[in-house]
C-alpha positions in Angstrom: 70.0 12.4 5.3 67.5 11.2 2.3 68.1 10.3 -1.0 68.4 13.5 -3.5 65.1 12.9 -6.4 65.5 11.1 -9.3 65.8 14.2 -11.7 68.2 15.7 -9.1 70.2 12.9 -9.9 69.4 13.3 -13.5 70.9 16.7 -13.5 73.7 15.6 -11.4 74.6 12.5 -13.1 72.6 11.0 -15.5 71.2 13.1 -17.4 74.5 15.3 -17.7 76.7 16.0 -20.6 80.0 17.1 -21.1 79.2 20.3 -23.7 81.4 22.1 -26.6 79.7 24.5 -28.0 77.8 27.3 -25.5 74.8 29.6 -25.8 76.1 33.8 -24.9 74.6 34.0 -22.0 76.3 36.0 -19.1 77.6 34.3 -16.0 77.5 36.5 -13.7 79.9 37.2 -10.3 77.9 36.9 -7.6 76.8 33.0 -9.8 80.7 32.5 -9.2 80.5 33.0 -5.5 77.8 31.0 -4.8 79.3 28.1 -7.3 82.6 28.1 -4.9 80.4 28.7 -1.4 78.6 25.1 -2.2 82.3 23.1 -3.7 83.8 24.5 -0.6 82.5 22.9 2.1 82.8 18.7 0.4 85.2 16.9 1.6 89.5 17.4 1.3 92.3 15.6 3.2 92.8 16.5 6.8 90.0 20.0 5.1 93.5 21.2 3.3 91.2 22.8 0.4 94.4 23.1 -1.5 92.3 23.8 -4.6 93.0 27.0 -6.5 89.9 28.3 -9.2 91.1 31.0 -11.5 87.8 31.9 -13.4 88.4 33.5 -16.9 85.6 35.7 -17.6 86.8 37.9 -20.4 87.5 37.7 -23.9 90.9 39.1 -22.9 91.6 36.3 -20.7 90.7 33.5 -22.9 93.0 34.7 -25.4 96.2 34.6 -23.1 94.9 30.7 -23.3 94.8 30.0 -26.4 98.3 29.2 -27.4 98.7 26.4 -24.9 95.1 24.9 -26.2 95.7 21.7 -28.4 93.9 22.4 -31.7 90.7 20.5 -31.0 90.0 22.5 -28.1 90.1 26.2 -29.0 86.8 26.7 -30.5 84.7 25.1 -27.2 87.4 27.2 -24.8 86.5 30.6 -26.8 83.0 30.4 -27.1 83.1 29.5 -23.1 81.8 32.4 -21.2 83.7 30.8 -18.2 86.8 29.2 -18.4 87.8 27.9 -14.4 91.4 26.6 -14.5 91.5 24.5 -11.8 94.5 24.6 -9.9 96.3 23.6 -6.6 98.3 26.2 -4.4 101.6 23.9 -3.5 102.1 26.0 -0.4 98.2 25.0 0.3 99.7 23.8 4.6 99.7 27.7 5.4 96.2 27.7 5.8 96.4 25.1 7.6 96.1 26.7 10.8 93.0 28.3 10.1 91.2 25.1 8.4 93.1 22.5 10.7 92.7 24.3 14.3 93.2 21.5 16.3 96.3 20.6 15.7 99.7 21.2 14.0 99.8 19.9 10.8 101.3 22.3 8.9 104.6 21.9 9.7 104.2 18.1 8.6 103.6 18.7 5.6 106.0 21.8 5.3 108.8 19.2 5.8 107.2 16.5 3.6 107.5 17.6 -0.1 106.4 13.9 -1.2 103.7 13.9 1.1 102.2 17.8 0.8 102.4 17.3 -3.4 100.5 14.0 -3.6 97.7 15.9 -0.8 97.7 18.7 -3.3 96.7 17.4 -6.2 94.6 15.0 -5.5 92.6 17.3 -3.1 92.6 19.7 -5.9 91.1 17.2 -8.3 88.7 16.2 -6.3 87.8 19.7 -5.6 87.6 20.2 -9.2 85.1 17.8 -9.6 83.1 19.2 -6.9 82.9 22.2 -8.9 81.7 20.1 -11.7 78.6 19.2 -9.6 78.0 22.4 -7.9 78.1 23.7 -11.2 75.3 21.3 -12.5 73.5 21.8 -9.6 73.2 25.8 -9.8 72.0 24.9 -12.8 75.2 25.2 -15.3 77.0 22.6 -18.0 80.4 21.6 -17.7 83.1 21.1 -20.4 86.0 19.5 -18.0 89.1 18.5 -20.7 93.0 18.3 -20.4 94.7 18.5 -23.6 96.6 21.7 -23.0 99.7 22.7 -22.3 99.8 22.9 -18.4 103.3 24.3 -18.0 103.2 26.9 -20.6 99.6 27.6 -18.5 101.5 28.2 -15.7 103.9 30.2 -16.7 101.7 32.2 -18.6 99.0 32.7 -15.6 100.3 31.1 -12.4 104.3 32.9 -12.8 105.0 32.8 -9.1 105.3 29.0 -8.9 103.0 28.7 -6.0 99.9 28.0 -8.2 100.2 24.5 -11.1 97.4 23.6 -13.0 95.5 20.1 -13.2 92.6 21.2 -16.3 90.2 23.2 -17.5 86.8 24.0 -17.2 84.6 25.3 -19.4 81.4 27.0 -18.1 77.7 28.1 -18.9 74.7 27.2 -20.6 75.5 24.9 -23.1 74.2 24.7 -26.5 72.2 21.0 -26.9 73.4 21.0 -30.4 77.1 20.6 -29.8 76.2 17.2 -28.2 77.9 14.2 -29.7 75.8 10.7 -29.3 76.7 9.6 -25.5 79.4 7.0 -25.4 79.3 3.6 -23.5 80.1 3.5 -20.6 81.1 0.1 -17.8 79.0 -2.1 -16.3 79.0 -3.1 -13.0 80.9 -6.3 -13.0 83.4 -4.7 -15.4 84.6 -1.7 -12.5 83.5 -3.4 -9.7 84.6 -6.3 -7.1 82.6 -6.9 -3.7 84.5 -8.3 -1.5 
């Protein structure tokens, strides 16, 4: 496998930004399908794929989310063409016979709630990160965030209790005028160790 070009790396990482303002361009359902069809191939533990994605495409759907947002997140979320609720399926293991047919791992997760919760949470958050990278690869901009009432969002959108919210991602074509100067990052020496 060869390395990506510098331009591709800039698109995914170096030049990519978190957007707070959005152009009013419509994002097609076909593009959302393409987005999922990319991110689904990224790795998860035992191919568990516990991530679930609720795409809020309409103003009416976003209005349902509004009461649960912290005040500083309202405008940027209400103006985003798409808001993705990145969640985890607490019963992800029901799909394990399909996703990991080599052996019975469904019963392992079904009998160990702590293991199932840890696996679901960690891997769904990973899948949310894959969504961010896939969106950027497809020419979209993102604004991932916390800063909302997770329990309220779960009650509003996932009342059956099987899906649990992890974080939100505003999605669309960002308005560069909304960008703030980029904050610094830690150096290699500050964040890494070599053994």
